[in-house]
N, C-alpha and C positions, 0 to 999 in steps of 0.2 A: 380508217378505211372508208373510202367513198363508194356508196352504192348507187348505181344508176337505175333510174326507172326504166321499166320495159313493159310493153303491153302485148297481150296476145293478139294475133291477127283477128280482124273482125270477119268472121266467116259469112256474114250476111251481106256484105257490101261488095259490089262489083264496080270496078273503075271503068267507066265508059266516057267517051267524049261528050262534051256538053251539047253538041248538036243532035245526038241520038236521043230517041225517046226512051222513057224509063221502062220499057218492056224488058223484063228479064225472066227467063224460064228457070225452072227448078234445076234442070241439068246444067245450065250456065253457072248457077250459084255453086253447085257441087264441083264442077270442073275448076272454077276459080279458086275455091277453097283448097282443093287438092294441090293446085299449083303453088299456092302460098305456103303450104306445109312442106312441099318439096324444096322450095327456095330456102326456107328456114333450116331444113336439114342440110342443105348444101353449105349454108353459112357456118353451121356448126362444124361440118367436116373441114372447112377451110381453116377455122380457128384451131382445130386439133392438129392439122398439118403444120400450121405456123408454130404451135407449141412444140411439136416433135422436132421441127427443123431449127428450133431455138431462135426463130425470128421474133417471137413474142414470149416474154418470160412471165407475163401476168396470167396466172392460172385462173384467177377469178373470172375474167372475161370468157375464157374458154369454157369454164363450168357453167356460167350463165347461159352461154349459147347452146350448150348441150342440154341443159334443163329446159330451155325455151323450146328446143326442137322436140324433146320428149313430151313436154306438156301439150304442144300443138298436135303431136301424133296421137296422144291419148285422147284428146278432145275430138279429133277427127274420127277415131275408132268408136267413141261413144255415140257420136252423131250417126255413124253408119249403123250401129246396133239399134238405135231408136228408129231409124228408117226401115230397117228389116223387120223390126217388131210391128211397126205400123202397117207395113205391107202384109205381113202374116195375119194380122188382125182383120184387115180389109178382105183378104181371101177367105176368111172364116165366115164372113157375113153372108147371110142367105138373101137372095134377091127375090 
C-alpha cells in the first residue's frame, strides 16, 4: 500500500502577486485561512461523492481527504479559540 504525503495548509501565508507590497492585515490572513479550509472541505465532499457514485473505488484517498478536512477544521477552531481567549484577556486589562 502506497501512502502519499500530505501537508496541512499553511495558515500564515497569503498568496499575493509579486508586484504587491508585503502588507497583510490580520483580517486578510484569517479570511484566506478560512477560504483554504472551505476548499479542503469541498475537495473531501467531492471525494465522497466519487466514492458513492463508484467513480472511485479507492477508499484510502477518500478517507485521507476526509481526515485532512477534519484536521484543518479542528486547527481553525483552535486558532479561533486562542484569538477569542486573547481578546478576552485584553478586555480584562485595566488601562
